[in-house]
N, CA, C and O of each residue as an XYZ file, in Angstrom:
280
protein
N     151.341    103.211    137.546
C     149.932    103.463    137.333
C     149.774    104.762    136.529
O     150.605    105.664    136.638
N     148.729    104.853    135.738
C     148.510    105.983    134.840
C     147.492    106.944    135.446
O     146.503    107.267    134.788
N     147.694    107.403    136.648
C     146.792    108.386    137.241
C     145.557    107.785    137.869
O     144.560    108.492    138.023
N     145.569    106.551    138.230
C     144.425    105.938    138.901
C     143.262    105.670    137.966
O     143.442    105.439    136.771
N     142.037    105.706    138.548
C     140.850    105.392    137.752
C     140.561    106.457    136.700
O     139.989    106.134    135.659
N     140.939    107.725    136.935
C     140.671    108.777    135.961
C     141.609    108.685    134.757
O     141.242    109.063    133.644
N     142.811    108.185    134.986
C     143.731    108.008    133.859
C     143.221    106.944    132.901
O     143.301    107.103    131.683
N     142.699    105.862    133.454
C     142.138    104.796    132.618
C     140.896    105.289    131.878
O     140.666    104.932    130.722
N     140.100    106.111    132.559
C     138.898    106.656    131.913
C     139.274    107.607    130.783
O     138.609    107.637    129.748
N     140.335    108.382    130.977
C     140.779    109.301    129.932
C     141.274    108.542    128.705
O     141.010    108.946    127.573
N     141.984    107.454    128.930
C     142.466    106.632    127.811
C     141.290    106.004    127.073
O     141.258    106.002    125.843
N     140.332    105.475    127.812
C     139.159    104.853    127.185
C     138.355    105.894    126.397
O     137.868    105.606    125.304
N     138.220    107.090    126.948
C     137.497    108.147    126.248
C     138.204    108.573    124.976
O     137.555    108.846    123.966
N     139.525    108.633    125.012
C     140.296    108.970    123.816
C     140.152    107.927    122.732
O     140.033    108.257    121.552
N     140.163    106.669    123.130
C     139.976    105.598    122.145
C     138.577    105.637    121.534
O     138.417    105.384    120.339
N     137.569    105.951    122.338
C     136.206    106.045    121.817
C     136.083    107.206    120.834
O     135.428    107.077    119.800
N     136.707    108.335    121.150
C     136.657    109.489    120.251
C     137.360    109.182    118.936
O     136.883    109.581    117.874
N     138.486    108.480    118.992
C     139.205    108.118    117.773
C     138.370    107.161    116.917
O     138.368    107.269    115.691
N     137.671    106.238    117.550
C     136.805    105.321    116.815
C     135.646    106.031    116.146
O     135.279    105.705    115.017
N     135.063    107.009    116.844
C     133.962    107.772    116.262
C     134.441    108.604    115.076
O     133.743    108.706    114.066
N     135.618    109.195    115.193
C     136.160    109.980    114.080
C     136.433    109.098    112.868
O     136.166    109.497    111.735
N     136.958    107.911    113.103
C     137.220    106.988    111.993
C     135.921    106.573    111.312
O     135.880    106.450    110.088
N     134.869    106.356    112.081
C     133.576    105.974    111.505
C     133.005    107.102    110.649
O     132.460    106.849    109.574
N     133.126    108.347    111.119
C     132.617    109.475    110.335
C     133.395    109.660    109.044
O     132.805    109.972    108.010
N     134.708    109.473    109.083
C     135.506    109.600    107.870
C     135.177    108.495    106.866
O     135.220    108.720    105.657
N     134.856    107.325    107.360
C     134.469    106.228    106.477
C     133.154    106.551    105.776
O     133.010    106.301    104.579
N     132.198    107.103    106.513
C     130.912    107.477    105.903
C     131.086    108.594    104.894
O     130.434    108.580    103.850
N     131.941    109.558    105.173
C     132.160    110.664    104.264
C     132.731    110.173    102.939
O     132.355    110.684    101.884
N     133.626    109.198    102.974
C     134.245    108.677    101.759
C     133.289    107.881    100.888
O     133.548    107.703     99.698
N     132.184    107.397    101.457
C     131.263    106.571    100.681
C     130.090    107.355    100.116
O     129.243    106.772     99.438
N     130.010    108.652    100.369
C     128.886    109.435     99.864
C     129.072    109.768     98.385
O     130.190    109.756     97.870
N     127.972    110.063     97.717
C     128.018    110.386     96.293
C     128.720    111.715     96.064
O     128.590    112.638     96.868
N     129.441    111.811     95.000
C     130.159    113.032     94.651
C     129.305    113.866     93.697
O     128.478    113.303     92.981
N     129.479    115.187     93.663
C     128.681    116.023     92.752
C     128.881    115.677     91.286
O     127.938    115.790     90.502
N     130.073    115.259     90.892
C     130.336    114.921     89.503
C     130.133    113.449     89.203
O     130.716    112.928     88.252
N     129.323    112.774     89.990
C     129.096    111.344     89.812
C     128.403    111.098     88.473
O     127.331    111.654     88.235
N     128.986    110.277     87.587
C     128.380    110.054     86.271
C     127.088    109.241     86.317
O     126.447    109.061     85.281
N     126.692    108.751     87.474
C     125.467    107.963     87.568
C     124.231    108.801     87.256
O     123.224    108.264     86.796
N     124.294    110.121     87.502
C     123.141    110.986     87.238
C     123.626    112.257     86.547
O     124.401    113.012     87.134
N     123.195    112.507     85.333
C     123.603    113.743     84.654
C     123.100    114.969     85.418
O     122.022    114.944     86.013
N     123.896    116.038     85.393
C     123.516    117.230     86.146
C     122.515    118.092     85.391
O     121.692    118.758     86.020
N     122.558    118.102     84.071
C     121.627    118.901     83.279
C     120.798    117.977     82.398
O     121.347    117.185     81.632
N     119.490    118.076     82.505
C     118.586    117.256     81.712
C     117.694    118.156     80.868
O     117.287    119.233     81.304
N     117.397    117.701     79.660
C     116.522    118.460     78.763
C     115.855    117.496     77.788
O     116.293    116.361     77.608
N     114.786    117.979     77.168
C     114.063    117.163     76.182
C     113.505    118.059     75.081
O     113.490    119.284     75.195
N     113.054    117.419     74.029
C     112.389    118.100     72.916
C     110.880    118.088     73.181
O     110.413    117.288     73.991
N     110.114    118.949     72.521
C     108.657    118.944     72.715
C     108.007    117.591     72.401
O     106.969    117.244     72.964
N     108.638    116.831     71.489
C     108.058    115.519     71.163
C     108.514    114.418     72.121
O     108.137    113.260     71.943
N     109.329    114.759     73.146
C     109.736    113.793     74.159
C     111.119    113.208     73.985
O     111.588    112.489     74.868
N     111.796    113.491     72.870
C     113.142    112.952     72.670
C     114.123    113.590     73.639
O     113.983    114.759     74.001
N     115.121    112.814     74.059
C     116.109    113.293     75.024
C     117.103    114.239     74.358
O     117.669    113.917     73.314
N     117.313    115.404     74.962
C     118.285    116.384     74.460
C     119.310    116.740     75.530
O     119.928    117.803     75.470
N     119.495    115.859     76.507
C     120.372    116.159     77.629
C     121.816    116.374     77.199
O     122.488    117.260     77.726
N     122.306    115.581     76.253
C     123.706    115.691     75.834
C     123.995    117.038     75.179
O     124.986    117.689     75.512
N     123.139    117.461     74.252
C     123.377    118.750     73.598
C     123.172    119.911     74.570
O     123.884    120.911     74.483
N     122.222    119.801     75.486
C     121.979    120.848     76.465
C     123.169    120.983     77.420
O     123.578    122.091     77.767
N     123.713    119.841     77.839
C     124.867    119.844     78.742
C     126.088    120.464     78.066
O     126.875    121.142     78.727
N     126.260    120.245     76.769
C     127.404    120.771     76.035
C     127.199    122.193     75.538
O     128.099    122.764     74.923
N     126.027    122.777     75.793
C     125.783    124.167     75.435
C     125.455    124.384     73.971
O     125.619    125.494     73.464
N     124.998    123.356     73.283
C     124.626    123.491     71.873
C     123.232    124.115     71.803
O     122.273    123.589     72.367
N     123.139    125.238     71.105
C     121.885    125.976     71.038
C     120.881    125.257     70.144
O     121.192    124.888     69.012
N     119.690    125.068     70.660
C     118.585    124.477     69.908
C     117.306    125.116     70.434
O     116.994    125.023     71.621
N     116.583    125.757     69.547
C     115.406    126.502     69.996
C     114.295    125.619     70.542
O     113.410    126.119     71.236
N     114.311    124.341     70.256
C     113.267    123.450     70.734
C     113.621    122.734     72.032
O     112.801    121.969     72.540
N     114.793    122.950     72.579
C     115.191    122.255     73.794
C     114.468    122.833     75.018
O     114.446    124.044     75.237
N     113.884    121.935     75.798
C     113.155    122.329     77.002
C     113.903    121.755     78.206
O     113.966    120.534     78.352
N     114.475    122.606     79.077
C     115.169    122.083     80.266
C     114.195    121.447     81.240
O     113.098    121.955     81.469
N     114.617    120.320     81.811
C     113.817    119.668     82.862
C     114.092    120.350     84.191
O     115.208    120.813     84.430
N     113.105    120.415     85.047
C     113.279    120.974     86.373
C     113.779    119.878     87.301
O     113.305    118.743     87.253
N     114.742    120.229     88.146
C     115.325    119.257     89.069
C     114.471    119.103     90.293
O     114.805    118.324     91.185
């Protein structure tokens, strides 16, 4: 016997804790990453509305570029 009823409870509790840890690690792996290409990190536009995000992200100086607020 593994310590009576408390030994069985300790084993069951350990298995539950391991399952909870595995679930949290699974959720952590599925979250979005900061460098996710789905959303550019720096956005900008011209006064006439044209997109200037690519040049703004690459640091190309343009006096008409207006950064968007996040």
